[in-house]
N, C-alpha and C positions, 0 to 999 in steps of 0.2 A: 342529399342523392334519389332518396323515394320521391321527393315534391318537381325535382328540377328532372326538364323534358329536353330531349335534343330535337333541330328541327324536324323531324318528323313524328314529334308530338312521342316517342317514345321514351320512359322515364330511363334516367343516366345508370340505376342501379343493376338493370340489366346488363350494362357492357359488363358489369364483372363477374356475372352467372346469376342474379337477381340475389331476396334477401336471403336465400338457403346456403349461398353460395359463400359470403358473406359473413352469415353466422359460424358458419363451417370455420371459414380462417381464422377468425376473433377467437372461436371456442377454443381452438386446438392449440398443442403442445409443441409450438414451433418455433424456436430460439429464433430466427431469423426474421420472424413477423415481429414480437416485442421487441428484439434489440434494435431493430431500424423503428421504429413506429417513430420515436420522438424527432429521429436524424431526418425522415420524409415531412413529419408537420412541419420542423423549423426550415426545409426546402421550400415549401407550400407556400408557408408565409412570403417567403422571398421571392418568388417569382408571380404571387398576388402584389407583392408591391413593384417589379419591375412592371409590369402590364400597371398597373399605377402610374407609374412612372410616363411609362410609355404615353400613355395616353394624356398626361395633364400636360407634356412638353410638346407636343402635339396642339393643344387644345391653346396651348400658351403660344406657339409661331404664329398659329391664328391671328387669333387675338391682337396681338404684337403688328399687327399689318394693319389692323383697322386705326385709319390715322382719325376718324372722328373722334377717338378718343383722348383725353389729355394725357402726354406721355406719362406726368407723374400718377394718374391714376390706372396706367396700363403698369407701371412699375408695380404699384401695391397690389394688385392684382394675383402678378409673378411672384412676389414675396408671401404674401397669402394662399398660394397652392401650395409653394414649395413649404412651407410652415406647416401646411397640414398634414402632407405626407413625412416629416419630418417627426411631428408630435404622434401620429396614430403609428409610428415604429419604436419609440420610445418610451409613448407613454404605458402602458403593460409592466415596464420594469424597472422604471423608475418610482418609490416607495417614500411617501413620506415618515418622517422620524419618530411623530407619535401615536404612529398605529401600533409599532412595534417594542415600544418601552417597557410595557406592563409584562408580556410574554419573559422577558428578559432577567427583570428584577424579579418573575415569580422564579424562574430558575435558581435565581442567584441564590434566591432564601432558601430553595428545597435543596440544594448546594452543601450547603451551611447549617439545614438542620438534619443534614445525614440522609433524607429522603430521595437524594438519587447521587452519582460519582459523578465529581468531577472530569474524571476520566477513566479508560481502564488500566488496571495494572498490569505492571511487566510483571508481579511474582517475587521483584526482588526491591526492598523497602526502603535501601538506600537510593537505589537509580528512579525509582518513583519520585522521591524527593528531591533529586537534582534538575532533574527534567519536568516534574508537574505532571506524569503519567502521560499515557497516551491519548492527547484530546483526537475531539471529532473533527472530520476536515482534513488534520493536518496530514501533510508529507514528512515524513520523518527519513533521515538519513544514518544509516549504520554505515561503516566505512573504517575499514582496515588491510593490512598487509596480511598476503596468501599465508595460511595457516595459522593466525590468532585467533579464531574458532567465531568470525562473524556469521558463520549460517549454524554454528550451533548454537549460538548464540537468541540468534531470530527463532529457530526452533525450542528454546527451553521458552520463552516468551510466549509462543502460539501453543507450545504445550500445556501453561500457567492460564492462559488465556480459554483455552478449550475446558480445562478442568474446572475453571469456574463457570464453565456452562455458557461461554461464548462461541461465535463461530468463527471462523477462520477458514481464509482463501490463500494458498501459495502457490505462487507459479515458481515454476523448479526451473532454470534455464542449462543447469548446472551437473543434477542430480539428478537420478531419476527415481521413479517413486519408492520401488525398492530400497535403494538406498536411505531414502529421509525416512521409513518409516523402521528401519531396522537402524539407526540410528536415534531414534527417538523411544524406540521400546530399550537402548541398550543404558540412554541418560536416564528413563523413566527408572528402569529396573536396578540402577548403579551397578552397571554389570562392567569389567572391563572388557573390550572390543578383542585383544589378542587371545583372553583366554577362549575366544571361539576360532580365531584362526590356529591355537595349537588344538582346539580338541581338548582343551583341560576344563568345560563347564559340567559342575558337579551337578545334583540335584537341588539342591541351595540354589543356583544362579538360576538352571531350568524354569523353580517354583517362582523366582521374583520375575524371568521373563515372562511365565505364564499371566503374573498376575497386572504385570503391565500392560499387556495385549487386551487381557480386561476391560482396563480403564479406558485405553485407545477405543476399543471400541464400542464404546460408551460417546466419545469425543465427535464434535460437527468439526470438522478438519477436510480441507477438501485440496489436492493435489492436483496441479497441471502439470507436466513436465515434456513440455514439449518444447526442446532446444529454438526453433525457427517463429519460435510466439515471435510477432512483431507489437507495437503501442496499439493498434487499431484491434489486433484479437483479443488484447488482453481488457481492455475500455469492454469490449464486447459480450467476452464470456464474466468480467466482473458485475455486466448490470445484470447478464440473465442469473447468475448464483445468487448477486441479494437479491430480486424479486422471488425469487424461490424461497430465499433461507433466511432472508433479514443479517448480513453479516457483519460481525463487528470488528473487523480488521482482518488486512488484506496485507501480503509480504510477497514481497517481489526479489532474487534471486538471481542474477544482481543485474545493477542497470545498465553496466556498460556491452554485457552481450548481448543487449537487446537492439532490434533492428525497426526502424522507424519505416512507415506507407512510402513516404519519400523522401526529397534530399540525400537521396544513394548518392556516395562519395563527398558527400561534407562531412565528415564527423561530428564540427561543430554543430553543423546545425540540424544533423540526427540526434543529437545529446540535446539539444534545447527544444526540439520539439517532443522527444519523451519524456523528459523532465515535465514538460507544461502538462501534457498529457496524464501524468502522474496526480499530479496537481489539481488541473479540473476531475479528475474523478473522483481525488478524497472528495474535493466538495461537492461534488452531484449527488454523490452518495452519503454524504456526511459521518464519514467513518474514518479510523487512520491509516493510513497504507505505510508500513515501515519497507523501504527498498534499504537495499544492499550495494554497497561499492567498493570499487578498489583504490588503494592509495598508489601513487607511483613512488621513487625510491628514497626520493628525498629525506626523509624524517628516519629514516633506517640510518643514509649514509652520514646523517647531521644527529644521531644521537637524541633526540628528543619528540618531545612531543608532536603529534603530525597539527598540522596547517589547515584551514580551507582550501588554502592554494595548493593542496598535495592532493584534491580529488583529482582525478582523470576529467579533462574534461569540464571542467570546475565551473566555470564560470553561471550557466545557466542552471545546475546544482543549486549551487550556491545560493542564487539572487530566488529561486524557487521556494526552497524547502522550509518549515519552520523549525524543525530541529535537526540540526548535524551534531553526533555524535562518532568517537573515536577510540578504538580499542588500540591502544598502545603497551607495552611490554617494558618501556623506561619511566622512569619516574619525571617529575617538571625539572631535575638537575641534570636530565640525561642518564643516570646510572640504570643499569640492567636490574630492573624488580626478579630476584633469583626463585627457583626452585627451590621451597622450604618445605624439609621431612615433617609428614603428620598433616600438614596445610596445605598444601599443592601450591602452586604458582599462581602470584597475583600478578592481576592487573588494572590499570589506569582506563576507567570510562572516561573520554574528556569531550565533556557538551564544548560546541566550540560555536554554536549558535541556537539562541532558543528565543525566538519568535514574542511566547507569550509567556515567559518565565525567567528563568535568570542563567548566565551559566555560570560551568562552576566543574569538580570532578567529581567522582566517589570510585573507592576499592571493590574488585570483585574476585572472586576465585575461580578458577578455573582449572578442572579435572579431566583432562584429553587423554586420557585414556576410556573416557565412558563420555563424553563430550558433555560433559553439565558443570554446569555454570552454580555457583553456589552465590549469595548477596554476604554471606555468612561465613566464617568457619563451623558447620556444625561437629558434635563432639564426635561422631563416630567416621568422620571425614577422613580418607585415608588417599592419599593422590599419589599419582602413577612416579615413578622413577624410569629416569632414563639407563638408571643403571643398571636395575633391578631384572633379570631374566624370568622368563616368567618360568613359574614352580611347578615340579611333578609331579605327575595326578596322585599319586601317592599321599604328596605333601598337601595339597589341595584337601584330599578326601580327609586326611587326619587334622584339617587345621578349619574347615569350611566352615565352622561356627564364628571364629575369628574372620572370615575375611571380609570386610564392607561390601565389597562391588564382585 
């Protein structure tokens, strides 16, 4: 820009306000500039290629009429010019294998020696073993019927990642930010939600909630609770937050209520565009994206484990995802997993697809009263019972030391 001049001899950089204005734009903290920069660069490359194509085709059309040159030479010249255009557009993207084997092997050795992680831990050892942890650039689908706790499990995983020093961004299209924070706080403190509704929180409970709040204040957990967000804004916000904070993971709750930028009225194409956008975003940022999905009613009607075909608008989701896992209230035989007093609700996590690991299933315990999941049954675990009524305040005060939630 500084060296190039227009027909009047004026430097082109003056057309955008001069060096000072350009430095101000690039040095400012405007999300739009940073988010759109890569897109604009790609567009400029495309326009430059289009200009070369038009220029080349015009020249070829002129040369094709020169009968003094043998026809075979003219065809060869056309092929050479077209090939030159093609090579210039792909040469920067195609890379030879031998230039990249060394860093990959070095990374394998580091993982084997324990110097770096194979993936991000969910905080649940059995689940980590089943899915191979949350790996970079992966699109991970967690699906279940309403009320089974998929949002709670996603929040618990996010909590575990943040508690380990990770940074998580969550797009919540269903719950508001205060609802998410309250649910995380009560889960972290292991306090039953109904105690708050009935005004039965004791000093013990409030002390636990205060400790949970202090722990949450130290987390790098970012929340966007806009229900109208579309896939383009999800990508834009993710790039901006990742640029500033180097995210470790993104959570999206949930896919079927996201809107695409185009294809309005054709839901199948919308979902395909959204699913592809999420996958491309995971690859671009190099982090796992956990996306929640709804299941249709078929698995409930047939009393069986969910299948990939039970995903609503499942075609593109099934093709794009690296991992698909379901929460199920029945076992592989179709038998209802009952509430066990003193232990809680046992759910099956069914891994129906795992591109880089293995398929399988594991058990996980869910305490619905405080929306907290457990990899195993802890000694002090006392889950809710739908038959129990909230205790009176006098009883709570008398036995507050024995109440684990």
